[in-house]
C-alpha positions in Angstrom: -6.8 34.7 -5.7 -4.3 33.1 -8.0 -2.2 36.2 -8.1 -2.3 36.4 -4.4 -0.9 32.9 -4.1 1.7 33.7 -6.7 2.9 36.7 -4.7 3.0 34.7 -1.4 5.0 31.9 -3.0 7.4 34.4 -4.6 7.9 36.2 -1.3 8.6 32.9 0.4 11.4 31.9 -2.0 14.8 31.0 -0.5 17.7 31.2 -3.0 19.9 29.0 -0.8 17.3 26.2 -0.5 16.6 26.6 -4.2 20.2 25.5 -4.9 19.9 22.6 -2.6 16.6 21.5 -4.1 18.0 21.6 -7.7 20.6 19.1 -6.7 18.4 17.0 -4.5 15.7 16.6 -7.1 18.2 15.7 -9.9 17.6 18.6 -12.3 20.9 18.2 -14.2 21.1 17.2 -17.9 19.9 13.6 -18.4 18.6 13.3 -14.8 15.0 12.5 -14.0 14.2 16.1 -13.0 16.0 17.8 -15.8 14.9 21.4 -16.3 12.8 21.6 -13.2 12.9 25.1 -11.6 12.6 25.8 -7.9 11.8 28.6 -5.5 13.3 26.9 -2.5 10.2 26.6 -0.3 9.9 23.7 2.2 7.0 21.3 2.1 5.8 22.5 5.5 5.8 26.1 4.5 4.2 25.3 1.1 1.4 23.3 2.8 0.7 26.2 5.2 0.5 28.7 2.3 -1.6 26.4 0.1 -4.2 25.7 2.7 -5.3 29.3 2.6 -6.2 29.0 -1.1 -8.5 25.9 -1.2 -11.2 27.8 -3.1 -9.1 28.3 -6.2 -10.9 26.6 -9.1 -9.5 23.8 -11.3 -9.0 26.2 -14.2 -6.6 28.3 -12.2 -5.0 25.2 -10.7 -4.3 24.0 -14.3 -2.1 27.1 -14.8 -0.1 26.1 -11.7 0.2 22.5 -12.9 1.5 23.8 -16.3 4.2 25.9 -14.6 7.9 25.1 -14.9 8.3 25.9 -11.2 8.2 22.9 -9.0 6.6 24.5 -6.0 3.8 25.8 -8.2 2.9 22.3 -9.2 3.2 21.0 -5.7 1.1 23.8 -4.3 -1.6 22.9 -6.9 -1.5 19.3 -5.8 -1.8 20.2 -2.2 -4.7 22.4 -2.9 -6.3 19.6 -4.9 -5.9 17.4 -1.9 -7.6 19.9 0.4 -10.4 20.3 -2.1 -10.8 16.5 -2.5 -11.0 16.0 1.3 -14.1 18.2 1.7 -15.7 17.5 -1.7 -18.9 15.6 -2.3 -18.9 12.5 -4.5 -19.5 14.3 -7.8 -16.8 16.8 -7.1 -14.4 14.1 -6.0 -14.9 12.4 -9.4 -14.1 15.6 -11.2 -11.0 16.1 -9.1 -9.8 12.6 -9.9 -10.4 13.1 -13.6 -8.5 16.4 -13.5 -5.7 14.6 -11.6 -5.4 11.8 -14.2 -5.5 14.4 -17.0 -2.4 15.9 -15.5 -0.2 12.9 -14.8 2.5 14.3 -17.1 2.8 17.4 -14.9 3.0 15.3 -11.7 6.6 14.7 -12.7 8.8 14.3 -9.7 8.7 11.8 -6.8 7.5 14.2 -4.2 4.7 15.5 -6.4 3.6 11.8 -6.8 4.0 10.8 -3.2 2.3 13.7 -1.6 -0.8 13.4 -3.8 -1.7 10.2 -5.5 -2.7 7.9 -2.6 -4.8 10.7 -1.0 -6.7 11.4 -4.2 -6.6 8.6 -6.7 -6.0 5.8 -4.1 -8.8 7.1 -1.9 -11.2 7.4 -4.8 -10.5 3.8 -5.9 -11.1 2.2 -2.5 -14.5 1.0 -3.4 -14.2 1.1 -7.2 -12.7 -0.8 -10.2 -8.9 -0.3 -10.2 -8.2 -1.0 -13.8 -6.6 2.5 -14.2 -3.8 1.5 -11.9 -2.8 -1.4 -14.1 -2.9 0.8 -17.1 -0.6 3.3 -15.3 1.7 0.6 -14.2 2.3 -0.5 -17.8 2.9 3.1 -19.0 6.2 4.2 -20.5 6.1 7.2 -18.2 8.2 6.9 -15.0 5.8 9.1 -13.0 2.6 7.2 -14.1 4.2 4.0 -13.0 5.1 5.5 -9.6 1.6 6.8 -9.3 0.3 3.3 -9.9 2.2 1.7 -7.0 2.1 4.6 -4.5 -1.7 5.0 -5.0 -2.0 1.6 -3.4 -0.7 3.0 -0.1 -4.3 4.0 0.6 -5.4 0.4 0.1 -2.7 -0.7 2.5 -3.8 1.7 5.1 -7.2 0.1 4.7 -5.8 -3.5 4.9 -6.4 -4.2 1.2 -3.2 -5.7 -0.2 -3.9 -7.6 -3.5 -3.4 -4.6 -5.8 -0.1 -3.6 -4.1 1.1 -7.2 -4.8 -0.2 -7.3 -8.4 1.2 -3.9 -9.3 4.5 -4.8 -7.7 4.7 -7.9 -10.0 4.1 -5.7 -13.0 7.0 -3.4 -11.9 9.3 -6.1 -10.8 11.6 -5.8 -13.8 11.4 -2.1 -14.2 14.8 -0.5 -14.8 14.4 2.8 -12.8 15.7 3.2 -9.3 12.7 5.4 -8.3 10.4 2.5 -9.1 12.6 0.0 -7.2 12.4 2.3 -4.2 8.6 2.9 -4.5 7.8 -0.8 -4.8 10.0 -1.8 -2.0 8.5 1.0 0.2 5.0 -0.2 -0.5 5.9 -3.8 0.3 7.5 -2.7 3.5 4.3 -0.8 4.5 2.3 -3.8 3.7 4.6 -5.9 5.8 4.1 -3.6 8.8 0.4 -4.6 8.8 0.6 -8.2 7.5 4.2 -9.6 7.6 3.1 -13.0 6.4 1.6 -11.7 3.2 4.8 -9.8 2.5 6.9 -12.9 3.2 4.7 -15.1 1.0 5.3 -12.6 -1.8 9.1 -12.3 -1.2 9.5 -16.1 -1.0 8.3 -16.2 -4.6 9.9 -13.1 -6.1 12.9 -12.1 -4.0 15.5 -13.7 -6.2 14.2 -11.7 -9.2 13.9 -8.4 -7.3 16.3 -5.5 -7.9 18.6 -5.1 -4.9 17.3 -1.7 -4.0 13.7 -2.9 -4.1 14.5 -5.8 -1.9 16.5 -3.7 0.6 13.6 -1.3 1.0 11.1 -4.2 1.3 13.0 -5.9 4.2 14.1 -2.8 6.0 12.1 -3.7 9.1 13.1 -7.3 9.2 15.5 -8.7 11.8 19.1 -9.4 10.9 18.6 -13.1 10.4 15.8 -12.5 7.9 17.8 -9.8 6.1 20.7 -12.2 5.7 18.5 -14.9 4.3 16.9 -12.6 1.6 20.1 -10.7 0.7 22.0 -13.9 0.4 20.2 -14.8 -2.8 
């Protein structure tokens, strides 16, 4: 089954898109995606292919997560999502443990964003969330992004405290991808409970990086934007 998936992905490769993806995902020397390799397969196409291989076991998915090819890792994460969605409680726990064991391989923003809230975030809905605070204080960029984006599942379920607490931990982070992620989650929170977002911003907006703040207030009216950006 793994070889069949490999062939299908190889046959779906697009050299022109591959060039675009290498630039888009910052694979140059010193950039956050340095060394990442691509086939040039869109997310929509990759999801369609991956959905057919939900029965691949975790041992084979590990081989994909260890691959240097971006779409191999993303396909593995998509399959993991499909497996998680239909798993029983014990299997879900094993999938989450497998996910956390592989955070170093979940090493670009799309890999994080298309997986963590649906797997780790969902698992933690009714459980202790200590792991998110450990990830938020990691030295690894992607583990920090996993920490905040995983709270998207809480937001969708109208649970906001962990988004706010993790945002506070990441407030002074120096990476643009964390600024964007925190701002995005605050914006999503605000769509559901604007007062809670405003209460947070009124305390912390002067200390927030500009990008984080701009993302957080993207849906505000012009008057509100002028107030917060006029810090």
